Backbone as ProteinMPNN parsed JSONL, in Angstrom:
{"seq_chain_A": "MGVLTPDDFTANELNMWMSHALEQARSAEAHGDVPVGAVVVHRHSVIAARHNERELTGDPTAHAEVLALRNAANVIGNWHLEECLLVVTLEPCVMCAGAMVNSRLGMLVFGAHDPKAGASGSCFDLTNSGVLNHRIPQIAGVRSEESSQLLKRFFADRRR", "coords_chain_A": {"N_chain_A": [[4.876, -17.004, 12.91], [7.217, -15.546, 11.656], [9.95, -13.921, 10.093], [8.627, -12.424, 6.971], [8.892, -13.726, 3.647], [9.259, -13.022, -0.198], [9.083, -15.655, -0.814], [7.026, -16.632, 0.785], [4.442, -16.317, -0.452], [1.904, -17.11, -3.019], [1.549, -16.532, -6.651], [-0.549, -16.247, -7.529], [-1.907, -15.387, -5.107], [-0.531, -13.146, -4.658], [-1.485, -11.803, -7.002], [-4.516, -11.922, -6.443], [-5.002, -10.5, -3.917], [-4.086, -8.042, -4.934], [-5.611, -7.375, -6.658], [-8.047, -7.045, -4.601], [-7.342, -4.824, -3.7], [-7.33, -3.018, -5.985], [-10.054, -2.882, -6.607], [-10.536, -1.277, -3.986], [-9.164, 1.314, -4.949], [-10.405, 1.93, -7.013], [-12.99, 2.8, -5.906], [-11.825, 4.797, -4.137], [-12.003, 6.806, -6.447], [-14.15, 7.13, -7.04], [-15.092, 9.444, -5.212], [-13.884, 11.47, -5.756], [-10.885, 10.963, -4.726], [-7.73, 10.719, -5.224], [-7.051, 7.633, -7.077], [-5.955, 5.129, -5.112], [-5.456, 1.996, -3.628], [-5.01, -0.004, -1.165], [-4.663, -2.958, 0.928], [-4.051, -5.32, 3.774], [-2.962, -8.216, 4.492], [-2.988, -10.794, 6.906], [-1.652, -13.61, 7.518], [-2.342, -15.104, 5.618], [-4.75, -13.795, 5.321], [-7.17, -11.402, 4.171], [-7.222, -8.774, 6.172], [-7.442, -5.83, 6.537], [-9.138, -3.452, 4.443], [-8.626, -0.682, 2.434], [-9.089, 3.063, 0.883], [-7.77, 5.813, -0.68], [-8.703, 8.924, 0.968], [-8.684, 11.508, 1.548], [-9.973, 13.836, 0.071], [-12.473, 12.951, 0.682], [-12.619, 13.225, 3.32], [-10.99, 15.772, 4.305], [-8.645, 15.583, 5.764], [-5.205, 15.32, 5.472], [-3.829, 13.208, 6.128], [-5.038, 10.756, 5.318], [-4.154, 8.507, 3.312], [-4.447, 5.763, 1.504], [-2.679, 3.446, 2.366], [-1.958, 4.276, 5.486], [-4.278, 4.16, 6.223], [-5.378, 1.695, 6.116], [-3.05, 0.247, 7.572], [-3.672, 1.498, 10.414], [-6.08, 0.04, 10.478], [-5.66, -2.457, 10.271], [-3.83, -2.701, 12.858], [-5.639, -2.013, 14.892], [-7.262, -4.79, 14.314], [-5.485, -6.911, 14.982], [-5.1, -5.814, 17.429], [-2.208, -4.604, 18.331], [0.435, -2.698, 17.378], [2.156, -3.59, 16.173], [3.291, -5.016, 13.631], [4.385, -7.264, 12.151], [4.086, -9.647, 10.974], [2.487, -8.814, 8.946], [1.392, -8.449, 5.452], [1.179, -5.434, 3.312], [-0.595, -4.97, 0.563], [-0.408, -2.514, -1.807], [-1.696, -0.178, -4.494], [-0.138, 1.506, -5.517], [3.151, 2.775, -5.582], [4.15, 3.441, -2.077], [4.341, 7.038, -0.46], [6.412, 9.287, 1.247], [5.494, 9.307, 3.602], [3.856, 7.561, 4.206], [5.493, 5.144, 3.782], [7.342, 5.633, 5.895], [5.069, 5.367, 7.928], [4.881, 2.516, 7.863], [7.296, 1.78, 7.802], [7.569, 2.338, 10.933], [5.78, 0.582, 11.991], [6.725, -1.793, 11.949], [6.345, -3.161, 9.621], [5.728, -6.172, 7.859], [6.056, -7.43, 5.156], [6.29, -5.717, 1.515], [4.465, -5.085, -0.917], [3.831, -3.985, -3.581], [1.895, -1.596, -6.81], [2.149, -0.007, -8.945], [5.198, 2.108, -10.154], [6.063, 5.124, -8.567], [7.612, 7.622, -9.762], [7.947, 10.634, -9.024], [7.077, 10.673, -6.376], [7.781, 8.78, -5.071], [8.405, 6.379, -2.093], [9.939, 4.074, -1.803], [11.947, 2.923, -3.268], [12.145, 4.422, -6.005], [12.222, 7.578, -5.453], [13.39, 7.774, -2.895], [14.41, 5.635, -0.393], [13.394, 4.454, 1.948], [11.987, 2.353, 2.876], [14.125, 0.407, 2.859], [15.924, 1.384, 3.82], [19.454, 1.633, 5.611], [19.834, 3.564, 7.494], [17.423, 3.678, 9.134], [15.716, 1.448, 11.348], [14.358, -0.161, 10.646], [13.834, -2.579, 7.888], [11.92, -3.292, 4.876], [10.812, -6.086, 3.268], [10.421, -6.512, -0.256], [7.645, -6.305, -3.218], [7.579, -5.244, -6.377], [5.742, -4.103, -8.828], [3.616, -5.488, -9.176], [0.665, -6.114, -11.16], [1.047, -3.8, -12.521], [0.611, -2.543, -14.874], [-2.387, -2.113, -14.423], [-2.429, -0.683, -12.334], [-1.174, 1.687, -13.105], [-2.836, 2.68, -15.256], [-5.244, 2.996, -14.22], [-4.826, 5.641, -12.449], [-3.466, 7.114, -14.477], [-6.107, 7.889, -16.183], [-7.531, 8.788, -14.091], [-6.124, 11.281, -13.825], [-5.915, 12.844, -16.403], [-8.576, 13.166, -16.865], [-9.465, 14.879, -14.723], [-7.818, 17.155, -15.808], [-9.336, 17.82, -17.785]], "CA_chain_A": [[5.078, -16.837, 11.191], [8.409, -15.107, 11.902], [10.06, -12.689, 8.929], [7.787, -12.625, 5.91], [9.818, -13.341, 2.463], [8.541, -13.091, -1.216], [8.541, -17.35, -1.14], [5.824, -16.726, 1.729], [3.349, -15.943, -1.072], [2.125, -17.614, -4.861], [1.823, -14.977, -7.424], [-1.757, -16.263, -7.896], [-2.311, -14.728, -3.68], [-0.788, -11.572, -5.023], [-2.947, -11.338, -7.639], [-5.923, -11.699, -5.788], [-4.94, -9.478, -3.236], [-3.78, -6.687, -5.905], [-7.512, -7.341, -6.931], [-8.889, -6.025, -3.938], [-6.557, -3.21, -3.477], [-7.394, -2.04, -7.171], [-11.404, -2.332, -6.063], [-10.385, -0.259, -3.226], [-8.639, 2.322, -5.515], [-11.939, 2.41, -7.872], [-13.872, 3.49, -4.362], [-11.478, 6.261, -4.071], [-11.989, 7.634, -7.432], [-15.906, 7.265, -6.867], [-15.708, 10.403, -4.278], [-13.188, 12.168, -6.278], [-9.739, 10.675, -4.608], [-6.825, 9.73, -5.944], [-7.352, 6.016, -7.059], [-5.029, 3.911, -4.619], [-5.861, 1.2, -2.515], [-4.442, -1.128, -0.327], [-5.179, -4.229, 1.678], [-3.521, -5.57, 4.691], [-3.202, -9.504, 4.854], [-2.42, -11.534, 7.988], [-1.918, -15.259, 7.969], [-2.916, -15.517, 4.34], [-6.278, -13.241, 5.139], [-7.251, -9.787, 4.273], [-7.602, -7.989, 7.743], [-8.154, -4.56, 6.465], [-9.114, -2.747, 2.929], [-9.199, 0.687, 2.665], [-8.861, 3.76, -0.156], [-7.652, 7.275, -0.097], [-9.811, 9.632, 1.734], [-8.244, 12.97, 1.954], [-10.464, 14.698, -0.194], [-13.474, 12.647, 1.319], [-12.471, 13.681, 4.967], [-10.336, 16.826, 4.597], [-7.56, 14.547, 6.215], [-4.058, 14.921, 4.422], [-2.86, 11.918, 6.326], [-5.968, 9.876, 4.739], [-3.554, 7.651, 2.321], [-4.814, 3.944, 1.805], [-1.903, 2.974, 3.676], [-2.26, 4.589, 6.479], [-5.718, 3.803, 6.942], [-4.977, 0.172, 6.052], [-2.314, 0.066, 8.725], [-4.172, 1.409, 11.387], [-7.128, -0.772, 10.993], [-5.036, -3.673, 10.652], [-3.555, -2.589, 14.225], [-6.823, -2.624, 15.746], [-7.831, -6.227, 14.222], [-4.245, -7.28, 15.873], [-4.56, -5.519, 18.463], [-1.119, -4.179, 18.284], [0.563, -2.077, 16.287], [3.44, -4.385, 15.684], [2.648, -5.45, 12.309], [5.636, -7.743, 11.525], [3.244, -10.621, 10.213], [1.589, -8.53, 8.111], [1.751, -7.829, 4.149], [0.553, -4.591, 2.837], [-0.517, -4.799, -0.935], [-1.009, -1.172, -2.368], [-1.704, -0.206, -6.086], [1.052, 2.636, -5.868], [4.189, 2.776, -4.711], [4.237, 4.587, -0.85], [5.369, 7.966, -0.362], [7.712, 9.216, 2.043], [4.686, 9.502, 5.356], [3.203, 6.007, 4.288], [6.637, 4.521, 3.93], [7.506, 5.621, 7.168], [4.45, 4.678, 8.864], [5.193, 1.168, 7.602], [8.796, 1.203, 8.922], [7.519, 2.621, 12.469], [4.81, -0.378, 12.307], [7.589, -3.103, 11.604], [5.375, -4.128, 8.513], [6.783, -7.424, 7.39], [6.44, -7.135, 3.795], [5.231, -4.627, 1.222], [3.722, -5.605, -2.251], [3.295, -2.49, -4.681], [1.588, -2.248, -8.155], [2.983, 0.739, -10.021], [5.874, 3.143, -9.406], [5.836, 6.618, -8.336], [9.025, 8.228, -10.31], [7.727, 11.776, -8.566], [7.378, 10.893, -4.876], [7.928, 6.771, -4.33], [9.516, 6.217, -1.028], [10.384, 2.728, -1.695], [12.732, 2.757, -4.151], [11.77, 5.386, -7.024], [12.842, 8.763, -5.66], [13.87, 7.693, -1.661], [14.351, 4.489, -0.254], [12.362, 4.335, 3.115], [11.213, 0.941, 3.324], [14.972, -0.73, 2.81], [17.036, 2.462, 4.381], [20.101, 1.177, 6.652], [19.449, 4.318, 8.489], [16.337, 3.506, 10.133], [15.423, 0.574, 12.574], [13.354, -1.784, 10.248], [13.905, -2.882, 6.668], [11.076, -4.33, 4.585], [11.214, -6.557, 2.086], [9.186, -5.805, -1.145], [7.698, -7.316, -4.71], [7.05, -4.41, -6.838], [5.204, -3.951, -9.767], [2.23, -6.794, -9.471], [-0.502, -5.747, -11.916], [1.63, -2.305, -12.221], [-0.08, -1.618, -15.797], [-3.763, -1.465, -14.199], [-2.715, 0.511, -11.399], [-1.041, 3.179, -13.719], [-3.473, 3.12, -16.188], [-6.521, 4.116, -13.179], [-4.015, 6.981, -12.114], [-3.648, 8.311, -15.674], [-7.226, 7.99, -16.64], [-8.238, 10.04, -12.836], [-5.246, 12.806, -13.896], [-6.401, 13.164, -17.404], [-10.083, 13.288, -16.625], [-9.364, 15.993, -13.986], [-6.965, 18.141, -16.506], [-10.231, 18.248, -18.939]], "C_chain_A": [[6.627, -16.772, 10.88], [8.613, -14.367, 10.731], [9.635, -13.19, 7.818], [8.965, -12.325, 4.798], [8.771, -13.107, 1.042], [8.009, -14.371, -1.4], [7.702, -17.612, -0.063], [4.576, -16.997, 0.834], [3.645, -16.613, -2.439], [1.797, -16.089, -5.535], [0.146, -15.208, -7.445], [-2.798, -15.365, -6.208], [-1.669, -13.03, -4.289], [-1.467, -11.152, -5.831], [-4.161, -11.085, -7.111], [-6.184, -10.828, -4.807], [-4.549, -8.058, -3.797], [-5.479, -6.679, -6.194], [-8.24, -6.575, -6.226], [-8.419, -4.691, -4.008], [-6.951, -1.88, -4.923], [-9.004, -2.058, -7.234], [-11.405, -1.07, -5.216], [-10.107, 1.251, -3.916], [-9.786, 3.054, -6.518], [-12.863, 3.178, -6.792], [-13.251, 4.75, -4.312], [-11.683, 7.367, -5.119], [-13.493, 7.987, -7.403], [-16.224, 8.481, -6.092], [-14.523, 11.223, -4.793], [-11.529, 12.445, -5.771], [-9.005, 10.236, -5.596], [-7.012, 8.217, -6.164], [-5.949, 5.181, -6.882], [-5.909, 3.719, -3.761], [-5.035, 0.318, -2.102], [-5.227, -2.135, 0.764], [-4.051, -4.821, 2.626], [-3.71, -7.14, 5.325], [-2.206, -10.108, 5.949], [-2.774, -12.817, 7.829], [-2.503, -15.625, 6.7], [-4.695, -14.709, 4.043], [-6.273, -11.875, 5.152], [-7.89, -9.531, 5.564], [-8.166, -6.639, 7.601], [-7.978, -3.97, 4.853], [-9.506, -1.365, 3.035], [-8.251, 1.325, 1.194], [-8.674, 5.01, 0.394], [-8.629, 8.122, 0.157], [-9.666, 10.857, 2.154], [-9.305, 13.89, 1.464], [-12.097, 14.303, 0.343], [-13.444, 13.357, 2.764], [-11.92, 14.8, 5.211], [-9.168, 16.688, 5.304], [-6.28, 14.597, 5.253], [-3.292, 13.613, 4.68], [-3.799, 10.766, 5.748], [-5.716, 8.972, 3.383], [-4.417, 6.254, 2.79], [-3.952, 3.659, 2.51], [-2.085, 3.428, 4.726], [-3.109, 4.124, 7.16], [-5.311, 2.31, 7.04], [-4.554, -0.233, 7.499], [-3.036, -0.002, 9.885], [-5.468, 0.533, 11.638], [-6.793, -2.057, 11.566], [-4.479, -4.001, 12.112], [-4.558, -3.041, 15.239], [-7.373, -4.227, 15.808], [-7.05, -6.695, 15.228], [-4.43, -7.252, 17.166], [-3.157, -5.136, 18.998], [-0.601, -3.55, 16.962], [1.92, -2.64, 15.682], [3.138, -5.379, 14.49], [3.662, -6.521, 11.291], [5.131, -9.09, 10.566], [2.242, -10.623, 9.342], [1.951, -8.394, 6.752], [0.992, -6.959, 3.716], [0.647, -4.809, 1.072], [-1.305, -3.16, -1.016], [-1.001, -1.252, -4.083], [-0.598, 0.5, -6.2], [1.885, 2.537, -4.686], [4.137, 3.988, -3.588], [4.902, 5.744, -1.193], [5.861, 8.153, 0.858], [6.582, 9.064, 3.878], [3.937, 8.08, 5.454], [4.302, 5.241, 4.344], [7.373, 4.44, 5.314], [6.927, 5.327, 8.409], [4.524, 2.902, 8.875], [6.824, 0.981, 8.303], [8.177, 1.142, 10.342], [6.169, 0.964, 13.092], [5.144, -1.743, 12.163], [7.038, -3.99, 10.564], [6.619, -5.127, 8.297], [7.092, -7.909, 6.029], [5.739, -6.375, 3.187], [5.013, -5.385, -0.642], [3.219, -4.129, -3.009], [2.705, -2.537, -6.252], [2.594, -1.171, -8.842], [4.105, 2.088, -9.257], [5.547, 4.605, -9.389], [7.074, 7.387, -8.535], [8.995, 9.767, -9.317], [7.625, 11.829, -7.059], [7.229, 9.303, -4.085], [9.234, 7.017, -3.396], [10.162, 4.678, -0.608], [11.111, 2.363, -2.793], [12.951, 3.509, -5.693], [12.764, 6.661, -6.312], [13.788, 8.586, -3.925], [13.626, 6.118, -1.492], [13.947, 4.124, 1.384], [12.699, 3.001, 3.741], [12.514, -0.001, 3.287], [16.612, 0.209, 2.997], [18.219, 1.775, 5.652], [20.432, 2.282, 7.862], [18.862, 4.432, 9.791], [16.656, 1.93, 10.604], [15.028, -0.865, 12.071], [13.285, -1.679, 8.756], [12.499, -3.55, 5.965], [10.983, -4.901, 3.447], [10.035, -6.364, 1.073], [8.969, -6.514, -2.531], [7.145, -5.76, -5.11], [6.748, -4.638, -8.183], [4.021, -5.141, -10.267], [1.217, -5.78, -9.912], [-0.148, -4.109, -11.978], [0.632, -1.793, -13.719], [-1.445, -1.381, -15.344], [-3.682, -0.442, -13.561], [-2.494, 2.121, -11.908], [-2.21, 3.619, -14.623], [-5.256, 3.961, -15.259], [-5.978, 5.498, -12.528], [-3.946, 7.697, -13.383], [-4.66, 8.677, -15.929], [-7.707, 9.11, -15.342], [-7.6, 11.382, -13.258], [-5.728, 13.462, -15.129], [-7.739, 13.741, -17.342], [-10.061, 14.687, -15.628], [-8.948, 17.024, -14.681], [-8.094, 18.567, -17.36], [-11.285, 19.371, -18.464]], "O_chain_A": [[7.239, -17.556, 10.154], [7.576, -14.042, 10.152], [10.061, -14.29, 7.464], [9.719, -11.352, 4.773], [7.558, -13.023, 1.237], [6.909, -14.561, -1.918], [7.526, -18.805, 0.183], [3.719, -17.786, 1.233], [4.735, -16.771, -2.987], [1.809, -14.955, -5.054], [-0.478, -14.15, -7.361], [-3.948, -14.927, -6.231], [-2.336, -11.996, -4.292], [-2.142, -10.145, -5.617], [-4.789, -10.053, -7.345], [-7.306, -10.343, -4.66], [-4.708, -7.043, -3.119], [-6.294, -5.843, -5.804], [-8.948, -5.666, -6.661], [-9.038, -3.675, -4.324], [-6.91, -0.65, -4.96], [-9.426, -1.174, -7.979], [-12.026, -0.047, -5.504], [-10.718, 2.241, -3.512], [-9.99, 4.249, -6.729], [-13.397, 4.238, -7.117], [-13.931, 5.771, -4.417], [-11.587, 8.567, -4.859], [-13.914, 9.092, -7.742], [-17.408, 8.816, -6.089], [-14.096, 11.85, -3.823], [-10.888, 13.456, -6.058], [-9.353, 9.578, -6.577], [-7.136, 7.59, -5.113], [-5.163, 4.744, -7.723], [-6.748, 4.444, -3.228], [-4.244, -0.14, -2.926], [-6.32, -1.887, 1.274], [-2.944, -4.766, 2.09], [-4.374, -7.371, 6.336], [-0.981, -9.984, 5.939], [-3.93, -13.223, 7.943], [-3.259, -16.595, 6.752], [-5.499, -14.884, 3.128], [-5.587, -11.188, 5.909], [-8.951, -10.035, 5.932], [-9.113, -6.234, 8.276], [-6.935, -4.028, 4.202], [-10.513, -0.949, 3.608], [-7.333, 0.773, 0.587], [-9.112, 5.408, 1.474], [-9.589, 8.014, -0.606], [-10.385, 11.34, 3.029], [-9.665, 14.761, 2.255], [-12.916, 15.219, 0.423], [-14.403, 14.027, 3.146], [-12.151, 15.196, 6.354], [-8.564, 17.739, 5.515], [-6.331, 13.897, 4.241], [-2.482, 13.047, 3.947], [-3.222, 9.679, 5.71], [-6.591, 8.702, 2.562], [-4.842, 5.855, 3.874], [-4.357, 3.534, 3.666], [-2.742, 2.542, 5.273], [-3.03, 3.725, 8.322], [-4.931, 1.846, 8.115], [-5.241, -0.789, 8.356], [-3.202, -1.066, 10.481], [-5.885, 0.315, 12.775], [-7.171, -2.638, 12.583], [-4.544, -5.127, 12.604], [-4.51, -3.947, 16.072], [-7.772, -4.817, 16.812], [-7.568, -6.945, 16.317], [-4.149, -8.135, 17.976], [-2.964, -5.379, 20.189], [-1.018, -3.764, 15.824], [2.581, -2.081, 14.806], [2.738, -6.527, 14.69], [3.677, -6.553, 10.061], [5.762, -9.451, 9.572], [1.462, -11.494, 8.957], [3.156, -8.144, 6.715], [-0.152, -7.393, 3.574], [1.699, -4.81, 0.433], [-2.35, -2.771, -0.495], [-0.464, -2.121, -4.77], [0.111, 0.116, -7.131], [1.669, 2.345, -3.49], [4.093, 5.178, -3.902], [5.838, 5.749, -1.993], [5.786, 7.208, 1.643], [7.035, 8.774, 4.985], [3.518, 7.573, 6.495], [4.116, 4.366, 5.19], [7.891, 3.419, 5.767], [7.475, 5.108, 9.489], [4.226, 2.209, 9.849], [7.246, 0.163, 9.12], [8.208, 0.074, 10.954], [5.903, 0.562, 14.224], [4.356, -2.687, 12.199], [7.162, -5.214, 10.532], [7.835, -5.021, 8.451], [8.065, -8.598, 5.724], [4.662, -6.04, 3.681], [5.744, -6.228, -1.162], [2.212, -3.466, -2.76], [3.045, -3.507, -6.93], [3.715, -1.504, -9.227], [3.906, 2.755, -8.242], [4.793, 5.137, -10.205], [7.629, 7.828, -7.528], [10.093, 10.06, -8.844], [8.001, 12.833, -6.454], [6.769, 8.91, -3.013], [10.358, 7.482, -3.588], [10.661, 4.277, 0.444], [10.783, 1.288, -3.295], [13.864, 3.147, -6.436], [13.958, 6.703, -6.609], [14.805, 9.266, -3.789], [12.878, 5.45, -2.206], [14.615, 3.182, 1.809], [13.389, 2.676, 4.707], [12.3, -1.168, 3.615], [17.76, -0.021, 2.617], [17.661, 1.412, 6.687], [21.074, 2.035, 8.883], [19.227, 4.872, 10.882], [17.673, 1.323, 10.268], [15.154, -2.003, 12.522], [12.685, -0.703, 8.305], [11.985, -4.427, 6.658], [11.079, -4.163, 2.467], [8.889, -6.108, 1.441], [9.863, -7.208, -3.016], [6.415, -5.133, -4.342], [7.501, -5.404, -8.785], [3.708, -5.504, -11.401], [0.923, -4.788, -9.246], [-0.939, -3.267, -11.552], [-0.016, -0.749, -13.644], [-1.906, -0.352, -15.838], [-4.359, 0.569, -13.747], [-3.034, 3.177, -11.579], [-2.512, 4.808, -14.72], [-5.982, 4.913, -15.545], [-6.776, 6.351, -12.138], [-4.346, 8.861, -13.414], [-4.697, 9.903, -16.041], [-8.208, 10.19, -15.655], [-8.215, 12.443, -13.151], [-5.986, 14.661, -15.021], [-7.924, 14.861, -17.819], [-10.824, 15.579, -15.997], [-9.547, 18.061, -14.398], [-7.979, 19.719, -17.779], [-12.093, 19.839, -19.267]]}, "name": "protein", "num_of_chains": 1, "seq": "MGVLTPDDFTANELNMWMSHALEQARSAEAHGDVPVGAVVVHRHSVIAARHNERELTGDPTAHAEVLALRNAANVIGNWHLEECLLVVTLEPCVMCAGAMVNSRLGMLVFGAHDPKAGASGSCFDLTNSGVLNHRIPQIAGVRSEESSQLLKRFFADRRR"}
């Protein structure tokens, strides 16, 4: 398959996969976790789908992206994920962006930007840093309003 580019995927495919990620995000919310969902796509098929589980498991590394990357590596049988696309509802944090770089992820698609902790362009740009050994092509803002609204509602409910 080679290097992934935004031209490898149709808008319909990206919307469909983001729908899966949004479903995962709602699952996180159902057990009190921040509603972030992620899916990993390999050769146009979803091979992993996860959501945040920090509250559920007590594991500070149980972000949707990290869990999905782990599952994808198990499915493929290799930690090299060059032929994989990660679709996530929120711009990845530093930990998750680092995991993506270390897995040699082929491409990233995310919904909402994270102006407080985003590491794919908002606060940091680890996924496209010339200092690191791998750069990840990305598409930002896919169904961002839906992703943002989930997060805003979750935090508004928590403040009440």
